N, C-alpha and C positions, 0 to 999 in steps of 0.2 A: 440815663445813656441816650445817644443821639445815633441813630442807625440809618444809613442809607442803603435802599434797596434797588437793585437794577436786574432787568430781565423781562422780556416781553416778546413781542411781534406775533406770536401764537399763544393761544389758551395754555398750552403746555408749559410755557415759561412764563406766563403772567399769574394763573391762577395759585400756584405754589407761593410766588412771591407775595401776592396779596394775602394769603392765608398767615403767612409769617408776619407780615406787617400788623395785621389785625390782632395776632397772639402779642406782639410785642407791644402794642398800644394797651391791651388788656392788663400788662404788667407794668403799665406806667411810663413806658418809654416813649421817646419822640422818634418818629419816623418820617422819611421822605422819600417817595417812589420816584426813580427816574427811568423813563421809557422813550420810546419813539412815535412820533406823531402819526407815522403810517401803518403803525401796529394796531392790533386788536385792541389795544390799552387806549388809543385814540377813539375807538368808537364805542367804548362802554363807559358808564359812570363809574368812577374810582372811588372806593370808600376811604381812601387816605389822602394827605398832603401828597401833591405830585408836580412834576414838571417834566413835559415832554419835549424830546429835542428833535430837531431836523435830521433823519439819517436815510433818506430815501436813496440816497447815492450809494448805499451799501446793498439796495435790493438786487437779487441776481439777475432782473429783468433790465436794470439800468446801469448795472455794474460795470466799470471802466477802470483801468489803472489810475486815471486822474480823478475820477468821481470818488473811488475809495480813499485815496490820498487825501483829497480836500475834505470829505465827509468826516473821516476819522479826525482829522485836525480841529475843524470847527466843532464837532461833537465834544472832543476831548476838552475843549478851552471853554464850551458852555457848560459842561458838567462840572468842572472845576469851580467854576463861578457859583453855580448853585450848592455845591457841597462845602465851599467856604462861607457862604452866606448862612447855610443851615448850621455849621459847626459839627459836620459828621465826624464820629469817633471810630465808628465800626462800618463796614459795606459788607452786604450780603448780596450774591448775584445768584439766578437760577441758570446762567448760560444762555447761548444764543449770542448772535453777531451783535446785537444791539448793546450787550453788557461789556464788550470790549473797550469802547472809548471811555465809557463812564467809570470803567475799574481802572483804567490808565489815568484819569484825571484824578481818582481817588488815591492812587499809589504814590503820586507826587506829594501827597499830605500825611500819608501813614500806611504802615503794613498791616493794618488789622483787617485784612480781607479774608471772607469766609465763602467759599463756593457751594453751591448744591448742583450735583450731577444726577438728573433725573434718569438717564437711559443706562443700559447694559455696556454700551460701547460710548465712550466718552466723546463728546463733541470737540471740534477744533477749537473753539473759542475757551472752553474749560481745560482743554489739554494745554493750551498756551497759558493760560493764568495760572494754572495749578503751581508752577514753579514759584509764583510770587504770593501765593495764598498761605495763611496760617494754618487753616483746617480746610478739608473737603468733606461735604456731607455726600453721602451716596444712597441710592435707592436699591440698587441691585449690588450684590456683592461682587459679581463680574466686573464691575466698574472699579471697585478698590482694588483688585488685581491688575487692571489695566493701568491705574496710576502707579502702582508698586511703591507707595510711599507710606510711612507710619501716620502721616498727618490725617488720613482717611478714617471717617467714623460712618458707620451705617444708621442713619436717623430714619429712614424712609422718605417718602414724598408726600408733603402736606396736600391735602385735597380741600375742597370748599365744604365746610361743616354742613351746609344744607343738602349735600348729595348723599348723606348716610343717615337714614332715617329708620332704624331698627324699630322704633316704637309704632310705626304703621303697619296695619295689618295687610297683608298682599292682598286681600279681597276689596279692602276700600281703595287700595291704589289702582286696582283695576277698574273699579267703578269711576274713578277720576277720569280715565281715557275711555270710557264706554267698550271696556273689553268684558268678555265673558269671564265669570268667576272660576268656572270649572275646565277651563279649557288650556293646554299646554300653550306657554306665551312666549314667543321669540321676539327679544329686543334688538334692533338692528342700529348700530351707531357708527355712521360712515366716517365721522371726522371731519375737519375742515378742509382737509387736501386729499385729493385721489378718490372722493367719494363715488365718481360717476360709475367706475366698473364695478363696484360692489353693489350699488344702486341697480345696476342693470341686472346682475347676477341674481338679487334678491326677486326683482319682478319676474324673472324667468323661473325661478323656483316656485314662487307663489302660483304660477300657471301650472308648472310641472306636476305638483302634488294635487291629489284628488281633494275636492273642496272639503273644508271642515276638518282636515288632518291637524293642522297648526293654526293658530293666530299669531299676528305679526304687529308689533309696534316699531314702525320704521322711521328713524330720525335721517332725513335724506340730507340735511344741510339747507340752507336758506337758497344757494346758488342753484340747486337741482330740484327743489320742491315742485316748482309748477310743471316741470317736464314729467317728473314721477307722478304727479297727481294726475295729470291730464291722460298719461298713459295707462294708468290703472283704471281711470274712468272709462277711457276707450274699450279697454279689454274686458270690462264689466267683472272685474275681480271680486270674489265674493266679501261678504261683510266681514270677514275674519282679518282683513287687511287694513291698517290704519297708518296711514303716512303722516308724518308731521315735520314741519321745516326746522323748527327750533325749540327747545325746551329752557325755561328759565332753571336756576339751580336746584330750587325745591322741586320742581317738575321733574327734573332728571333724577332726583332722589326717589320719587313716587315712580318714575319708570323702572328704575333698579328694583323696587320692591314688588312691582307688577310682573317682572320677568322671571321665567324658569331658566333661561339659558339667554347669553348675549353673543352676537355676532358682531365682530367689530375690527378695527385696524390695530395697529401696534404702537401707538403714541403712548408714551409713559405715564402719562396724567389719567388717560381712559383706562389702562389696564390697573392701576392702583386703585381706581374708584370701582372697577369690576370686583377686583379682588377684595377689597375692603366689604363689598356688598354681598361676598359670597356667592357669585355668579359663576357657573361653568362658563367657559370660554371658547367659542370657535373663532380663530383669529385668522385674518387675512392680511399680513403685512403689506404696507404700501410699497411697492418695488422701487420706486423713485425717491425715497426719503433719504435725506442727507446721510452719506456714509453708510446706507443700509441698517441705520439704527434699529428699524422696527423688527427687522428680521432678528437681529440679536435679542430684541425685548421678547418677541414672542417665543424665540427658543429657549430662553431663560425659564419662561413659565411653564412651557411644555415640559422640559426637564424635571420640573417640580411636580409635574401631574395636575397642573391647574388648568391646563389649556389644550385644544386640538388646533393644530395649525394646517392650513391650506394655503398653499403658493397661489397667487392670483393666477399665473399661467395655466394651473391645474384646476381653477374653479370653474364649475359647472352646475347647472341645476341638478344633475343626478348626485354629484359628489356633494354638494351642499345639504341636499335633501336626505341623503342617506345618513350623513353624520348627525343632523337633527333628529331624525327619526330614531336612531340608535341611543341617542341621549335621553329623548322622551321615554323610551322604553326599558332604560335601565337606571333606576332611581339610585341602585348603589354607586353606580360610575359618577352619577351627579354629584352625590354626597361626598365622594373621595375628591374630585374637582374643588368643590365648595371649600372642603377642609384645607387643602393644599393652598388655595387662594388666600384663605384667611391667615394661615400660618405664616404666610410670606409677607403679607401687608402689614404695616406699622400704624396703628390708628392715632397715636399721639406723636405723629412725626413734627408738627408745629411745634410743640411744646419742648420736644427734644432739641429742635434747632434753637429756640430761644434759649435755652440754658446754656447752649454752646456758645451763642453770641454774648451771653452775659460773661462767660469765663473769659472769653478773647477780650471784651471790654475792659476787664479788670486787670489786663497784663500792663501795668504801669511802667516797665522797664522798656517799652517800645519807644522809640523816637520816630519823628516825621522823617521822611527820606527826602525831603527837598533839598 
């Protein structure tokens, strides 16, 4: 089977796409990933055959009615050329605006379109494409309710296999980062967007708490690292604070093993990785995320008992410190959150999606819609 895969711009759309692509290859299927040159996929080495299209006219900072129309037309035409040359039989998309012109180009050739919706509240691209898709895979049950159709199935969200390392001992993971083996560890994951407010809150909380109460592994994001590092150095923060700009996939898995609790945003990919690793979550949804989807994601996990949620407007050193110390001092509550997160996460999401794609690919009665 020859499967085309679309979805990128951010890691939340790219990494699940690549996880499915690699799972397909392991089953002997041919894959072609299509993305955008200006997205994260244009800055990372991609492990599968790929073609990146010019879609900068769809960026919010450059978007005009003329740029949108022209970019959609050009990207759809270029995507169709790649799809025809590849001989795509099925298309799988993970959402985001980059997937729209690619999916439209494919729908002129075939109806075998399968969507993945990572968030609790479906995005605009997937809501529009859902009417044309054969099946819709969801990560949150709430998304299935929003689509309201019988074509949805809960597969979960694929994650990079290297971020789940249950075989690694927490003590060894802490050694990797120079952390103390016996001290409660807070992992902070700011995400690629909106990390500055969270970074500032964490720095203020580190100063607010008495020295030695907690130890911190703080992933600031590359754009904010130098400012955070220099600020921490100027303030003389204690040796229990460890800022890092970026971690590779395996290092991310080690960070999850090292942590007792995670403070993060509400992106679907990060939440799924937190839950799969059994980390109690303190979540601060990014208030400017498209459609407010991070608030819906965080609320869904809080309802299940896997997370505590603090709105960014209410985030303060006192509030964050109080929440973290309560979790440190209540192992039973942490165990309940850990169990709730693991009960929600689906470890074999990629395999489930591959099986569904194989079923869709075997539907011989469908004709191309050209």
